[in-house]
N, C-alpha and C positions, 0 to 999 in steps of 0.2 A: 467537402465529403460528408455524406450523411451518416447517421449512426449505424445503419445496416452495413454500409460499405466498410466502415471502420472495423466492425466486428468480423466481417468476412476476410478482411485483408490483414488484420493483426496476427502476427506470428511471433514466436520467441526467437529473436535474432541474436546470434552469438558473435558476429564479426562486425566491427564498427570502424569507421574512419577516425583514427586517433587525432588527426589534425583539425577535425571539425569542432567549432565552438558554437554553442547556443548563446544567443544574446540574453542580457538580463531581462529584457522585455519578454522574450519567449519563455524563459524560466518562470517569471512572475505569472504569465498567463496560465502556464501549465499547473502551477501550484494553486493559483486562484480557482481553477476548475476543480482540482483535487479536493479542496477543502469544502466543496459543496456536496461531497459524498455523504450519504445518510449514516447516522449513528443512533443507537437506542437512547431515548430521552434527550437527544441532541447534545450529548456530553462531549462530542468532538474529541475523543481520546487519542486519535492518531497524532503522531509527531514525526515530521519529515526531516531527517538529518541529511542535508545536502552536502556532500563531501567535494569540496573544491581543491583542497590541498593535495598536490601531486605526491608528496612524500607519504602522506597518510593513505592515499589511494593504493600506492605500492605495498604499504604494510598490510592493508586489508586484502589486496590480491594474494599476498603470501599465505594468508590463512583462509583463502577461498579456493583451494585447489589450483592456484595459479591460473584462474580463468581470466582470459585476456580482456573480456568485456568490462571487468571491474576498472581497468585503467583506460581502456580505449574508447569506451562510450563517452559521449559528451557530458552526460549527467549520471552520477551515482547517487541514488537516494536509499538510505538505510531507513526503512519504514518501521517505526517503533510505535508503542502505545504506552500512555500513562495509565497504569492500573488503578491509580487513585484519583483520576480525573472527576469521578462521580462525587467526590467530597471536597473538591477544591473550589470554593466559592460558586456553588452550582447555580446560584441565582443568575449569574451572568449568561447561562445557556438559554434563559427564558426572559432576558431583560426587555425584549420588545413585545412580549405577550401582555395580555390584559392581566390586571391584578388577580382576577378570579382564576385565570389559567395558572398564573405563577404559584398561587396558594395551593393549588392542587398538585402541580407537577414537581415543584422543588422538594416537598416532603416525600413524594413518590420515589424520587431517585434514591434517597437514603434508605427508604424501606426496601427497596429492591436489591441494593448492592451490599448493604452493611453486613459484615460477618460472612459473606459468601464469595470467598476467594476464587473458587473455580469459576463462578459466574463472571466475576470481574475479568479473569483471564480469557474465558470463552468470548466475552464481549469484545475484548481487545482484538482477538484474532479475527473475529467476524468483521469488525470495523476496518481493520487494516486490509483484509482481503477485498472488501468493496472499494476501499480507496486505491488499492493497487490496480484494479481493473479500470477505475476512472482515469488514473494516470496514463495507463497504456492506451486506452481508447482516445483520450485527449491527444496524446502524443501522435497517434496514427492520424487523427484528423488534421494535425499541424504539419504532416509530411515526415514524421520521425518514426523510427522503429524502437522496439523496447524488448525487454526480457525480464520476467520475474525470476528471482534466484533465492534458493535456500541452501546451496552447496557451499557452506562456509562454517567455520567454527564460531558458533554464537557467543560463547564466553569470551574468546579472544577479541572478537569484534566489539563486544560490549566494553572491554577494557580500552580498546583504541579510541572509541568515541566517547569514553567517560560516561557511559550510560548510568543515569541515577538508579538507585536500588529499587524504586517503585515503578520502573519502566521495564518493558520487555521489547526484544526485537522480533518482528514477525517475518520480515523478508527484505531482500534488496529488490529495487526496480532500477534497471539501467535503461537509459534513453539516448539515442543518437542517430547518426546517419549510417544505416547498415550498408555493408559492402559485399555481402554474400547472402543469398536467399537461404531461407530455412529449407530443410528437406520437405518433399511432399508430405502432406498429412499422413502419418504412418498407419492409422487404423482407427477411424472415427466410429464409435458405436452408433447404432441406429436408435431412433426414438423408441422403438419397441424394446430395446435393451435397457433403457434408462427411465422411461416414463411409466409410473405405476398408477393405475386408475383406482382411486379411493383407498385401497389398503393392499398390503402384501398378501399374496395367496398362500394357502396351505397351513394356516395356523388357526 
């Protein structure tokens, strides 16, 4: 399946075959593609909490409006971000670059993020959004369905997965074998509605 087909066919699927299991090889392939998602300064601040434990899945479902896909999908990923990834041994993000590039980029990371908490959080959410789309398109290319989710109690999920204090949860992504199609697209805006040439009018 090519990229265009994956984009056209990807839908948010809510109903999954609870008996289906993804292989370790498939999960590794999926995550190996996800970590190629771009991040600013290559800080790779996303963290993928893959929830295998059935009891934990049921506890998460209980604080996620009892949505069945939390337990029925083959894979539940709590997509998180390390807000302080920018300052945790940042030279590793550029270890394969030339010395000249390292000497420019590594100090630039500190200069951009230090004392800018909102920027750190905004970057985390941007990075996780891109990673989520990578996961979903990769899943579709592998013959799987997916659904991005934010209908849950973030604080309670954070407790359940023992989220570190310097991390945030962005969303869930569930992946598996869908057993019921999504509704027809309910109302896609046109390009004229969403594409602005050069600047917004009227100001």
